C-alpha positions as CSV (number, residue, x, y, z in Angstrom):
1,M,-16.0,0.9,-69.9
2,T,-17.0,3.5,-67.5
3,N,-15.3,3.8,-64.1
4,I,-18.4,5.1,-62.3
5,T,-22.1,4.3,-62.2
6,V,-24.7,6.6,-60.8
7,E,-28.2,5.7,-59.8
8,I,-30.9,7.7,-58.0
9,D,-33.7,5.9,-56.2
10,E,-37.2,7.1,-55.6
11,F,-36.2,8.5,-52.1
12,G,-33.6,10.9,-53.6
13,I,-30.7,8.7,-52.5
14,C,-27.9,8.9,-55.1
15,Y,-25.5,5.9,-55.3
16,V,-22.2,6.6,-56.9
17,Q,-20.3,3.3,-57.4
18,L,-16.6,3.2,-58.4
19,N,-15.8,0.4,-60.8
20,R,-12.0,-0.2,-60.9
21,K,-11.9,-3.6,-59.1
22,K,-8.6,-4.7,-60.6
23,Q,-6.9,-1.4,-59.4
24,A,-8.6,-1.6,-55.9
25,N,-10.6,1.5,-56.9
26,S,-7.5,3.6,-56.6
27,L,-8.0,7.3,-57.6
28,S,-6.5,7.6,-61.1
29,K,-6.6,10.9,-63.0
30,A,-9.3,9.4,-65.3
31,L,-11.4,8.3,-62.3
32,L,-11.0,11.7,-60.6
33,D,-12.0,13.5,-63.8
34,E,-15.1,11.3,-64.2
35,L,-16.0,11.7,-60.5
36,K,-15.7,15.5,-60.8
37,S,-18.0,15.4,-63.8
38,E,-20.6,13.2,-62.1
39,I,-20.6,15.4,-58.9
40,E,-21.1,18.5,-61.0
41,S,-24.2,16.9,-62.5
42,I,-25.5,15.6,-59.1
43,K,-25.1,18.9,-57.2
44,F,-27.7,20.6,-59.4
45,N,-30.2,17.8,-59.3
46,E,-32.9,18.9,-56.9
47,E,-34.2,15.3,-56.5
48,V,-31.0,14.2,-54.8
49,K,-31.1,14.4,-51.0
50,V,-28.0,12.4,-50.2
51,V,-25.1,10.8,-52.0
52,V,-23.7,7.4,-51.0
53,F,-20.3,6.4,-52.4
54,T,-19.7,2.7,-52.9
55,A,-17.2,0.5,-54.9
56,V,-17.1,-2.9,-56.5
57,G,-14.9,-5.6,-55.0
58,N,-13.7,-6.1,-51.4
59,K,-10.6,-3.8,-51.7
60,I,-11.6,-0.2,-51.9
61,F,-9.9,3.0,-51.2
62,L,-12.6,4.0,-48.7
63,Q,-12.2,0.8,-46.7
64,E,-10.0,0.7,-43.7
65,R,-7.3,-1.9,-44.1
66,I,-6.8,-4.1,-41.1
């Protein structure tokens, strides 16, 4: 199972979704390696205008915890 999915829509918006719900999308070595590889691919894609990072679940590393 992959930890990241990448989709690019017709407007050039690239959605990078982290998929480690059970681990609250914490940044493991494997996830960081995969993320680095995906970013390397994205940065040379001239169709991509913007990158949006999202994650599965309601507990994510980007979310502010209250």
